[in-house]
N, C-alpha and C positions, 0 to 999 in steps of 0.2 A: 691482698696479703700484707702482713706487717712483720718485720723482723723484730724479735724480742731477745735474742741472745746470739753472741758471736764469740769465737775464741780461736786462737791459732792451733790449739790442740783439738783435733777432730774427735778424740775420745770424749772430751768434755761436751762437745756439741751433740754427739750421739746420745750421751747419757741424759742431757736435758730433754732431747726429743723423746726418748723413751718415757721419761717422767710425765711429760704432757700427754703422750698417747695413752698412758695408763689411766689418765683422768678423762679419757674420751675426747681429747682435743686433737683435731687433724692438723698435722704439721708437715713441713717440707724441710729438707736439709739442702742448702745451697752450697756449692763448692765442696761437695762431699768426696767420698772415695772415687778414684778413677782407675782406668786400666794402667796408667803410667806408674802408679804406686810410689810417687816421689813426694807425697804430701809432707812426710816427716823430715825429709832431708834438709829443707831450708827453714826449719823452725827456729824462731828467735823471739825473746821477750823484748828486744830493743824496739821501742816505738818508732825509731827512724827507719827500721827495716820491715815494718808490717806490710805484707803484700796487699794488693787490692782485692784479692779473691780469697779472703780468709773464710773458713767454714762458718755458717750461720744457721740458726733455726728460725723458720718463718711459720707463723700461724696462718692457716689457709682461710678460715672463715672469719669475717669481721666480728660476728656475734660472739666468737670464742676468745677474742683478744683480751677483753677486760678480765675474764676469769683466768686466762693463761698468765697474764702479767701479775695478777694477784697471787697466784700459786708460786710463781718465781720469787715474788717479793717476800712471801711468808717463809720460803725456804732459804732466803738469802742469796738467790741466784740471779736476781735481776741485774742486767748489765749496766754499769755506770758510764754515762756519756763523758765523764772527765778522764777516764783511763781506758783507751781502746784496747790495751793489752790485758785487761782483767779477765778473770774466769771465776768459777765458783770454788776453785781450789785455794788453799791458804797462800798468801802472797809471798812468804819466805823472805829472802834477801831483798826482794823488790820493795816490800813494805817497810823493812828496816831502813833501807836507803832513803826512802821517801820521808820517813819520820826524822832521820838524822838531818836531812836537808832542811826540814821545817825548823828544827831547833837551832841549827846554825844560822839561818836567816833571822830568827828571832833574836839571837845574841848580837848579830850585827846591828839590828835596829836599836836595841837597847844601848849599845855602845855609842851609836851616832847621837841618840837623844842625850846621853850623858855629856858628850862633847859639846853639843849645842848649848845645853844648860850651863856648862862651865864657861863657855865663851860669853854668854849673856851676863853671867855673874861678874866676869872680869871687866866687861864694858861698863856695867853699872857702877862697880867699885871705882874704876878710874874716873868716871864722870863726876861722882860725888866728891872725890878727892880734889879735882881741879875746880869745880864749881859747886860748892855745898848747897847754894840756893837754887840750883838748876832743877828743872822739872824732872822728876824721876821717870826714867824710860818706861813706856807701857809694856806689860808682860807680853811675851811672844804668844802668837795665836797657836792654839793646839794643832798638832799635825793632823792632816787629813787622813782618814782611814785608807789603807791600801786597797786598790781595786782587786776584786777576785780574779783569779786566772781565767782566761777565755776558754770557752768550751771548745774542745777539739772536734771538728766535724768528722763524722764517720762515713767512710766511703761505702756505698751500697751498690753492688753490682746487679745488673738486670739478669734475671733468670732466663736462659735461652730455652725456648720450647720448640720441639721438632715434631714433624709428622712421620710416624713409622708404621710398619705393618702391625695389624692387630695381633697380639699374642694368641696362640691357639687356646691356652687355658682361659683367657678372658673371653674369647668368642664362645667357648664351650659353656661358660657360666651364663652369658647373656641369652644364648639360644635355648639352653635347658630351662632357664627361668621363664622365658616367653612361652615355650611349649607347655609348661606347667600351668601358667596363667590362662592361656587361650584354649588349650586342649583341642587342637585341630585334628582332623582325620589325616590330612596331608599337609606338608610344609616344604617350601622351596627356600634353600639357603644361599646367601651371597655374602662373601667376606672380601672387603677391600675392592668391591666392584667386580669380582670374579667368583668362580666356583670355590667352595671350601676345600681344604686339603682332605686327603683320604684319612689322615690321622684324626681330624676333627669329626668326620662322619662316623668313624669307628668308635669314638669316645662318647657319642650321643646315644641316648636310648632309642631303639627302633620301634617301640610300642609305647602308647597306642597310636602315635602318629607315624605315618610313612614319610621318610625324609628323602628329598631329591636335591641335587645341585640346581642352581638357578637356570643353567643352560638346558637342563632336561626336565623342566617343570611340566607336569602332566596337564595343567589347565588352570583357568582362573579361579576355580574353587579351592585350590591349594593356598595356604597362608604363606605369603612372602615375608621372609625375615632377612634383613640386610644389616650387617655390622661393618662399619668402616670409619675412616677419618680419626684414627687414634693419635692423640697429641700428648707428649710428655716432655718433661725437662730432665729425664733420666733418674729421678729420685724414687721411682717405683710407684708413682701416682700420676694421674693425668685425666684426660677427657676422651670419650669415645661416642660416636653417633650410632643410634639404633633406630631402624625404621621397620615398623610392623604393618603389613598389609598396605592399604592405601592411606594410612595415617601420616601425619607430619613427622619428620625426623626429630628424635629427642636426644639431647645431649646428657650423658651420664658422667658424673664424677666418680672415678674408680681409683682404688689403690691396692697394692700388692704387699702382703706380709709373707715373706719367704716365697713359696710357690702358690699360695692361696690368694685369690682375688675376691674383692667384695665391692659392692656399689655403695658409695658414700652418700650421693644425692642424685635425684633425677630432676632435670629441668625441662 
């Protein structure tokens, strides 16, 4: 994954994430909304008070990164590495203050150059007056160009991934899809290493396959379906393991949009 945008305003981060999702690019939001609800309380544009866990947009798949960055660049939303407090909104007073500082510095430089030139002229005039035949002083070397300001390193926090129980709606999607693909006469279900909940069994179709919990499986002719090991960073997307029959477990990348789940990629 690669971070392509960050802002202290969570609304800005969510808006950029929606723009990328609308183009079919899978993204994650790091340091998004939490149950504490205090994200907006400590907001500040002061670069000295930028927290280490500012909200950020990450592109999930490496093959989508060039296209995502190009889209942000075309829209004028690509984050600048010179200003960690920037966002895609107009800069307002911040931009005016930065421009004023630049012109003030320019005036100071011009004033210093004029003082240096005046001092050199006085020295040359005094030397010629005292010794007319003396060698004229060599012109001063041009001032070296000022070095560009150093890039401000941007702190990137690691996304914490946790293993949690498989959501019922996600298990329902995977089991129903497997039943539709394999069309078994009987199927035995297991979720997180145990029997599925009664809510899940009631939500699944009872025909044409007869469904049983794994602990009450009628025999080896029934198709075994196991869903477990769901891992997520809390952003509504993650990975889950699906085992069908005697085959090898497969890892599926899934994401949730509201209450609707979908499989992004099968590995």
